[in-house]
Backbone as CSV, one residue per row, in Angstrom:
resi,resn,N_x,N_y,N_z,CA_x,CA_y,CA_z,C_x,C_y,C_z
1,MET,230.133,46.251,153.495,228.587,46.306,153.236,228.224,47.746,153.007
2,GLU,227.464,47.764,151.702,226.976,49.075,151.275,225.848,49.581,152.221
3,THR,226.163,50.719,152.601,225.071,51.557,153.483,224.014,52.141,152.691
4,GLU,222.873,52.214,153.294,221.730,52.831,152.547,221.659,54.270,152.532
5,LYS,221.510,54.980,151.181,221.559,56.225,151.106,220.397,56.942,151.821
6,PRO,220.638,58.012,152.379,219.508,58.681,153.200,218.441,59.186,152.014
7,ILE,217.248,59.159,152.436,215.958,59.694,151.674,216.105,61.078,151.405
8,ASN,216.018,61.552,150.127,215.967,63.016,149.967,214.549,63.252,149.802
9,VAL,214.062,63.809,151.038,212.708,64.046,151.185,212.147,65.251,150.197
10,GLU,212.963,66.235,150.142,212.589,67.289,149.286,212.471,67.100,147.839
11,GLN,213.590,66.212,147.443,213.488,65.846,146.071,212.253,64.947,145.615
12,ARG,211.824,64.143,146.554,210.621,63.111,146.280,209.440,64.020,146.368
13,LEU,209.387,64.931,147.260,208.059,65.722,147.207,207.909,66.579,146.089
14,GLU,209.029,67.038,145.433,209.016,67.950,144.250,208.555,66.929,143.102
15,GLU,209.158,65.673,143.251,208.587,64.879,141.879,207.078,64.381,142.091
16,ILE,206.680,64.293,143.317,205.223,63.930,143.623,204.343,65.300,143.163
17,ARG,204.852,66.371,143.672,204.153,67.636,143.220,203.837,67.762,141.619
18,THR,204.895,67.478,141.030,204.911,67.746,139.719,204.272,66.396,138.740
19,ALA,203.878,65.487,139.454,203.485,64.328,138.912,201.824,64.451,138.807
20,SER,201.354,63.782,137.764,199.787,63.441,137.603,199.491,62.367,138.242
21,ILE,198.273,62.309,138.947,197.801,60.931,139.581,197.338,59.967,138.330
22,GLN,197.863,58.702,138.358,197.742,57.815,137.418,196.483,56.950,137.879
23,ALA,195.665,56.735,137.105,194.500,55.910,137.541,194.511,54.456,136.698
24,ASN,194.140,53.479,137.469,194.108,52.202,136.799,192.752,51.431,137.253
25,TRP,191.810,51.431,136.453,190.536,50.602,136.659,190.743,49.211,136.281
26,ARG,189.970,48.449,137.065,190.046,47.127,136.701,188.484,46.413,137.324
27,GLU,188.070,45.369,136.935,187.117,44.672,137.416,187.604,43.414,137.961
28,GLU,186.934,43.157,139.342,187.490,41.994,140.070,186.505,41.486,140.978
29,ASN,185.994,40.169,140.981,184.892,39.680,141.794,183.541,40.434,141.661
30,GLY,183.393,40.926,140.326,181.927,41.635,140.333,182.052,43.097,140.629
31,LYS,183.245,43.566,141.043,183.323,45.013,141.607,184.258,45.687,140.710
32,ILE,183.893,47.055,140.642,184.852,47.850,139.799,185.865,48.479,140.685
33,HIS,186.950,48.194,140.442,188.168,48.943,141.493,189.058,49.880,140.597
34,VAL,189.255,51.010,141.722,190.287,51.979,140.901,191.385,52.110,141.706
35,HIS,192.847,51.896,141.226,193.943,52.266,142.048,194.578,53.737,141.498
36,LEU,194.666,54.485,142.357,195.280,56.069,142.095,196.516,55.928,142.708
37,SER,197.806,56.446,142.138,198.950,56.382,142.429,199.857,57.661,142.093
38,LEU,200.715,58.008,142.821,201.763,58.943,142.690,203.064,58.352,143.071
39,PRO,204.144,58.923,142.443,205.437,58.430,142.740,205.828,58.111,144.117
40,HIS,206.843,57.102,144.380,207.158,56.671,145.762,206.165,56.133,146.559
41,GLY,205.540,55.293,145.906,204.740,54.253,146.578,203.329,54.998,147.415
42,CYS,203.073,56.219,146.957,201.971,56.935,147.513,200.620,56.497,146.628
43,SER,199.647,55.900,147.278,198.664,55.405,146.701,197.201,55.457,147.365
44,ILE,196.155,55.162,146.781,194.930,55.087,147.443,194.112,53.964,146.333
45,GLU,193.271,53.108,146.854,192.609,52.159,145.965,191.213,52.014,146.775
46,GLY,190.249,51.865,145.927,188.894,51.549,146.351,187.928,50.924,145.219
47,TYR,186.813,50.640,145.693,186.024,50.051,144.513,184.585,50.684,144.665
48,LEU,183.844,50.562,143.648,182.332,51.204,143.799,181.404,49.711,144.334
49,ASP,180.618,50.309,145.241,179.983,49.300,146.104,178.478,49.672,146.019
50,PRO,177.640,49.015,145.179,176.117,49.347,145.209,175.705,48.786,146.605
51,GLN,174.542,49.666,147.165,173.951,49.427,148.340,172.611,48.814,147.960
52,ILE,171.921,48.362,149.026,170.645,47.661,148.825,169.555,48.486,148.611
53,ASP,169.850,49.950,148.825,168.720,50.919,148.489,168.857,51.415,147.432
54,GLY,169.781,50.999,146.575,170.158,51.389,145.392,171.015,52.485,145.080
55,SER,171.723,53.097,146.174,172.507,54.165,146.191,174.170,53.499,145.961
56,LEU,175.043,54.301,145.885,176.546,53.906,145.591,177.433,54.547,146.506
57,GLU,178.229,53.618,147.180,179.463,54.103,148.017,180.703,53.786,147.143
58,MET,181.883,54.527,147.601,182.988,54.162,147.305,183.763,53.444,148.387
59,PHE,183.956,52.214,148.473,184.708,51.662,149.581,186.323,51.765,149.525
60,ILE,186.972,52.552,150.441,188.277,52.728,150.272,189.100,51.520,150.970
61,ALA,189.760,50.837,150.235,190.435,49.531,150.708,191.866,49.911,151.085
62,HIS,192.390,50.813,150.622,193.979,51.026,150.798,194.197,52.482,150.703
63,PHE,194.943,53.233,151.581,195.325,54.594,151.656,196.620,54.679,152.365
64,GLY,197.704,54.900,151.676,199.134,54.955,152.132,199.916,55.967,151.487
65,VAL,200.683,56.500,152.433,201.807,57.534,151.944,202.854,57.133,152.758
66,MET,204.063,57.261,152.087,205.283,57.044,152.871,205.499,57.630,154.119
67,LYS,205.946,57.092,155.306,206.053,57.756,156.560,206.806,59.136,156.274
68,GLU,207.835,59.215,155.748,208.710,60.489,155.626,207.988,61.484,154.855
69,LEU,206.885,61.264,153.974,206.323,62.267,153.201,204.990,62.605,153.657
70,GLN,204.596,62.036,154.891,203.494,62.303,155.523,203.382,63.888,155.994
71,GLY,202.130,64.338,156.145,202.150,65.792,156.655,202.289,66.890,155.587
72,SER,202.467,66.333,154.352,202.686,67.445,153.179,201.772,67.463,152.329
73,GLY,200.484,66.957,152.636,199.245,67.196,151.716,199.132,65.986,150.761
74,ILE,199.874,65.059,150.520,199.835,64.131,149.488,198.594,63.238,149.780
75,GLY,198.252,62.852,151.171,197.070,62.069,151.518,195.717,62.930,151.095
76,VAL,195.694,64.067,151.335,194.562,64.989,150.813,194.443,64.976,149.426
77,ARG,195.577,64.887,148.668,195.521,64.970,147.169,194.843,63.716,146.754
78,LEU,195.292,62.546,147.213,194.852,61.339,146.961,193.357,61.057,147.258
79,LEU,192.917,61.581,148.551,191.644,61.433,148.822,190.766,62.150,147.988
80,ARG,191.189,63.310,147.670,190.471,64.200,146.671,190.091,63.596,145.328
81,ALA,191.318,62.857,144.872,191.149,62.084,143.755,190.184,61.126,143.715
82,ILE,190.267,60.092,144.723,189.281,59.070,144.639,187.848,59.520,144.876
83,ILE,187.755,60.614,145.483,186.330,61.095,145.782,185.780,61.622,144.432
84,SER,186.802,62.357,143.579,186.444,62.854,142.302,185.748,61.741,141.398
85,GLN,186.459,60.519,141.543,186.108,59.289,140.715,184.643,58.833,141.246
86,ALA,184.673,58.639,142.532,183.420,58.365,143.208,182.119,59.259,142.670
87,LEU,182.456,60.440,142.718,181.458,61.482,142.352,180.825,61.224,140.828
88,ARG,182.123,60.937,139.994,181.795,60.715,138.647,180.789,59.631,138.258
89,TYR,181.078,58.674,139.229,180.059,57.448,139.016,178.544,57.580,139.691
90,GLY,178.459,58.650,140.535,177.268,58.901,141.264,177.153,58.417,142.669
91,ALA,178.365,58.180,143.199,178.390,57.774,144.678,177.990,58.967,145.489
92,GLN,177.420,58.535,146.644,177.090,59.688,147.580,177.960,59.522,148.785
93,ARG,178.595,58.510,149.002,179.381,58.323,150.230,180.758,57.574,149.938
94,THR,181.740,57.728,150.816,182.893,57.032,150.937,183.007,56.230,152.161
95,TYR,183.570,55.237,152.266,183.685,54.419,153.398,184.865,53.621,153.348
96,GLY,185.549,53.593,154.620,186.890,52.837,154.858,187.270,52.722,156.178
97,GLU,188.050,51.575,156.546,188.650,51.436,157.819,189.406,52.629,158.218
98,ILE,189.645,52.913,159.477,190.344,53.865,159.938,191.815,53.367,160.111
99,THR,192.806,54.105,159.233,194.130,53.691,158.935,195.018,54.371,159.799
100,GLY,194.792,55.443,160.336,195.675,56.452,161.217,195.234,57.863,161.248
101,SER,195.831,58.525,161.904,195.461,59.973,162.427,195.587,60.932,161.042
102,GLY,196.653,60.447,160.199,196.769,61.143,159.172,195.768,61.074,158.060
103,ALA,195.073,60.041,157.963,194.077,59.529,157.015,192.817,60.303,157.726
104,LEU,192.454,60.292,158.959,191.444,60.961,159.425,191.462,62.519,159.238
105,LYS,192.582,63.099,159.429,192.566,64.434,159.065,192.372,64.796,157.656
106,ALA,192.845,63.921,156.745,192.508,64.208,155.395,191.086,64.054,155.049
107,HIS,190.313,63.038,155.786,189.053,63.068,155.575,188.210,64.494,155.971
108,LYS,188.779,64.913,157.201,188.188,66.216,157.662,188.286,67.332,156.768
109,LYS,189.547,67.385,156.259,189.876,68.608,155.166,189.253,68.519,154.017
110,VAL,188.975,67.453,153.419,188.220,67.187,152.195,186.778,67.235,152.382
111,CYS,186.176,66.646,153.231,184.878,66.332,153.490,184.069,67.298,154.542
112,GLY,184.941,67.825,155.293,184.271,68.416,156.418,183.974,67.554,157.747
113,GLU,184.269,67.923,158.836,183.979,67.197,160.005,182.695,66.751,160.195
114,GLU,181.758,67.754,159.792,180.420,67.642,159.935,179.757,66.451,159.163
115,ASN,180.430,66.108,158.208,180.051,65.022,157.120,180.658,63.576,157.414
116,LEU,181.324,63.503,158.730,181.802,62.141,158.877,181.185,61.582,160.008
117,SER,180.830,60.183,159.777,180.392,59.259,160.972,181.282,58.109,161.132
118,PHE,181.163,57.605,162.380,182.073,56.403,162.541,181.361,55.263,162.809
119,LEU,181.711,54.170,162.073,180.859,52.893,162.263,181.679,51.692,162.665
120,ASN,180.998,50.709,163.207,181.459,49.380,163.485,181.515,48.856,162.143
121,THR,182.703,48.309,161.711,182.732,47.616,160.331,182.026,46.209,160.194
122,VAL,181.874,45.654,161.265,181.098,44.498,161.400,179.604,44.471,161.243
123,THR,179.180,45.485,162.065,177.632,45.553,162.147,177.181,46.757,161.128
124,ARG,178.053,47.684,160.733,177.727,48.820,160.144,176.640,49.861,160.887
125,ARG,176.806,49.797,162.327,176.153,50.823,162.962,176.828,51.906,163.362
126,ILE,176.399,52.990,163.370,177.019,54.288,163.733,177.358,54.181,165.273
127,GLU,178.665,54.356,165.393,179.094,54.435,166.921,178.952,55.795,167.505
128,ASN,178.695,55.880,168.851,178.440,57.153,169.632,179.827,57.719,169.859
129,THR,180.531,58.293,169.042,182.033,58.847,169.241,181.985,60.113,168.271
130,SER,183.049,60.816,168.493,183.125,62.090,167.828,184.596,61.930,166.890
131,TYR,184.850,63.041,166.012,185.986,63.069,165.332,187.147,63.487,166.404
132,THR,186.901,64.349,167.192,187.860,64.747,168.220,188.363,63.617,169.046
133,LYS,187.266,62.665,169.570,187.810,61.675,170.429,188.481,60.701,169.644
134,THR,188.056,60.322,168.270,188.590,59.298,167.566,189.996,59.758,167.327
135,LEU,190.127,60.953,166.846,191.549,61.467,166.360,192.650,61.275,167.843
136,SER,192.156,61.657,168.867,192.969,61.780,170.025,193.547,60.374,170.391
137,GLN,192.408,59.359,170.118,192.642,57.953,170.384,193.720,57.423,169.518
138,LEU,193.797,57.846,168.231,194.567,57.317,167.176,196.030,57.981,167.500
139,GLU,196.076,59.364,167.967,197.476,59.955,168.209,198.012,59.402,169.307
140,ARG,197.260,59.082,170.448,197.820,58.383,171.422,198.381,57.038,171.131
141,ALA,197.829,56.231,170.232,198.083,54.985,170.048,199.346,55.062,169.235
142,GLU,199.412,55.868,168.142,200.520,56.190,167.428,201.916,56.559,168.177
143,GLU,201.626,57.276,169.202,202.741,57.898,169.970,203.303,56.612,170.842
144,ARG,202.406,55.679,171.245,203.094,54.421,171.852,203.474,53.480,170.812
145,GLN,203.378,53.771,169.386,203.822,53.039,168.392,203.219,51.628,168.516
146,ALA,201.844,51.596,169.123,201.024,50.373,169.103,200.409,49.918,167.768
147,GLN,200.173,48.605,167.790,199.623,48.260,166.605,198.016,48.158,166.523
148,SER,197.392,48.448,167.835,195.999,48.502,167.948,195.770,50.024,168.091
149,LEU,194.529,50.375,168.142,194.025,51.779,168.225,193.280,52.192,169.742
150,GLY,193.925,51.450,170.535,193.401,51.810,171.814,191.914,51.214,171.817
151,LEU,191.051,52.054,172.209,189.690,51.579,172.292,189.064,51.412,171.006
152,ILE,189.652,52.056,170.058,188.946,51.855,168.727,189.891,51.103,167.878
153,SER,189.533,49.834,167.379,190.219,49.137,166.627,190.215,49.306,165.261
154,LYS,191.310,49.478,164.538,191.380,49.937,163.154,190.630,48.735,162.195
155,SER,190.614,47.517,162.910,189.834,46.458,162.114,188.537,46.490,162.464
156,LYS,188.038,47.227,163.256,186.522,47.097,163.789,185.949,48.354,163.264
157,PHE,186.547,49.518,163.302,185.860,50.891,163.140,186.251,51.520,161.689
158,GLY,185.270,52.160,161.197,185.551,52.725,159.848,184.979,54.227,159.881
159,VAL,185.266,54.969,158.947,184.770,56.285,158.687,183.906,56.424,157.448
160,LEU,182.586,56.816,157.727,181.681,56.937,156.603,181.693,58.471,156.408
161,ALA,181.944,58.815,155.010,181.947,60.231,154.806,180.849,60.606,153.588
162,ASN,179.947,61.541,153.969,178.982,62.050,152.954,179.733,63.090,151.951
163,ILE,179.759,62.509,150.617,180.362,63.453,149.638,179.350,64.222,148.702
164,SER,178.100,63.876,148.855,177.142,64.486,148.147,177.109,65.896,147.790
165,HIS,177.766,66.645,148.855,177.864,68.162,148.769,178.926,68.632,147.880
166,LEU,179.780,67.659,147.515,181.070,68.033,146.835,180.900,68.292,145.191
167,GLN,181.550,68.785,144.455,181.384,68.881,143.070,182.700,68.376,142.565
168,THR,182.603,67.670,141.317,183.827,67.050,140.550,184.642,68.311,140.031
169,GLU,184.023,69.404,139.748,184.980,70.475,139.320,185.941,70.985,140.417
170,GLN,185.877,70.578,141.485,186.853,71.019,142.522,188.015,70.220,142.453
171,PHE,188.024,69.110,141.829,189.277,68.247,141.919,189.976,68.260,140.653
172,GLU,191.188,67.952,140.775,192.153,67.994,139.578,191.876,66.773,138.536
173,ASP,192.585,67.005,137.387,192.320,65.744,136.329,193.340,64.722,136.669
174,ILE,192.747,63.497,136.336,193.470,62.219,136.527,193.867,61.662,135.253
175,ASP,195.079,60.917,135.184,195.580,60.314,133.902,195.077,58.986,133.905
176,GLU,194.368,58.743,132.942,193.744,57.395,132.802,194.208,56.653,131.502
177,ARG,195.201,57.166,130.932,195.713,56.747,129.588,196.224,55.266,129.571
178,ASN,196.620,54.724,130.796,197.286,53.444,130.847,196.312,52.550,131.836
179,SER,195.095,52.919,131.957,194.225,52.200,132.633,193.712,51.037,131.808
180,PHE,193.402,49.768,132.493,192.936,48.558,131.914,191.579,48.796,131.189
181,MET,190.857,49.576,131.767,189.396,49.839,131.433,189.149,51.298,131.901
182,ILE,187.857,51.724,131.421,187.303,52.992,131.712,185.713,52.622,132.004
183,PRO,185.342,52.625,133.366,183.903,52.071,133.433,182.961,53.027,132.925
184,ASN,181.677,52.483,132.558,180.652,53.233,131.875,179.570,53.626,133.050
185,ARG,179.417,54.589,133.083,178.430,54.928,134.129,177.122,54.225,134.141
186,GLU,176.519,54.051,132.991,175.236,53.365,132.778,175.485,51.826,133.497
187,VAL,176.662,51.311,133.141,176.841,50.038,133.787,176.696,50.025,135.367
188,VAL,177.480,51.140,135.952,177.391,51.266,137.365,176.100,51.388,137.904
189,GLU,175.308,52.187,137.171,173.950,52.477,137.556,173.085,51.195,137.517
190,ALA,173.288,50.500,136.487,172.461,49.189,136.402,172.779,48.191,137.547
191,GLN,174.040,48.183,137.935,174.462,47.543,139.108,173.847,47.933,140.380
192,CYS,173.610,49.105,140.557,172.981,49.621,141.849,171.539,49.277,141.619
193,ALA,170.825,49.428,140.353,169.405,48.948,140.322,169.352,47.408,140.626
194,ARG,170.080,46.782,140.198,170.233,45.064,140.560,170.264,44.990,141.965
195,GLU,170.983,45.635,142.490,171.288,45.320,143.899,170.143,45.699,144.810
196,LYS,169.484,46.722,144.318,168.134,47.065,145.036,166.972,46.070,144.811
197,GLN,166.971,45.768,143.449,165.862,44.820,143.040,166.076,43.431,143.763
198,THR,167.350,43.050,143.755,167.515,41.571,144.585,167.162,41.677,146.028
199,TYR,167.388,42.858,146.675,166.984,42.928,148.092,165.391,43.104,148.189
200,GLU,164.930,43.764,147.305,163.441,43.866,147.447,162.741,42.623,146.998
201,GLN,163.270,41.765,146.255,162.912,40.390,146.075,163.089,39.515,147.311
202,LEU,164.199,39.582,147.881,164.313,38.973,149.157,163.350,39.372,150.240
203,LEU,163.091,40.518,150.403,162.067,40.960,151.375,160.675,40.552,150.933
204,ARG,160.447,40.412,149.766,159.278,39.871,149.230,158.793,38.291,149.577
205,GLY,160.138,37.700,149.474,159.915,36.299,149.669,160.090,35.910,151.214
206,LYS,160.141,36.737,152.049,160.038,36.580,153.525,158.536,36.307,153.827
């Protein structure tokens, strides 16, 4: 029986460091999605999510870095990339479920701790907790190799990041040459306006 070859971490990190982030945009169920990837399964994915007040969020649906490669700045690079795309289309916030301590640390490094809030993903209400407390709970849960996150469930709580203070010039270029589509900002703005208009009509109808 052939044994598996050990992973050459340094070689993989070098391949990632020298690679461009590949962007693939697509439309699915009325939402504009973007998948950003680096070699060896490192990727982040989200979609532009118009809000009832006419503003725009980028919902981060997936954020993953191979375990052996974590702690090397790949997650920060991917998060910065998706934030650059969110800003490009006028988003003021990103939002996503808490996936682990590494993802939370990346949010702090890119957005600043003061710009993070923690929400119940069901009610969308801000919870009375802090970055330090949340990180501590995540790290304890990971040490126990638990599937849940102790008092904070990863399926129930999310992190909302204000990105309005960031500038697109702070981020690297992204390769979109192989993307299925390139969204038009005017189309995205029209979606936000329709979402607000629909909500206002519902209020008037009550």
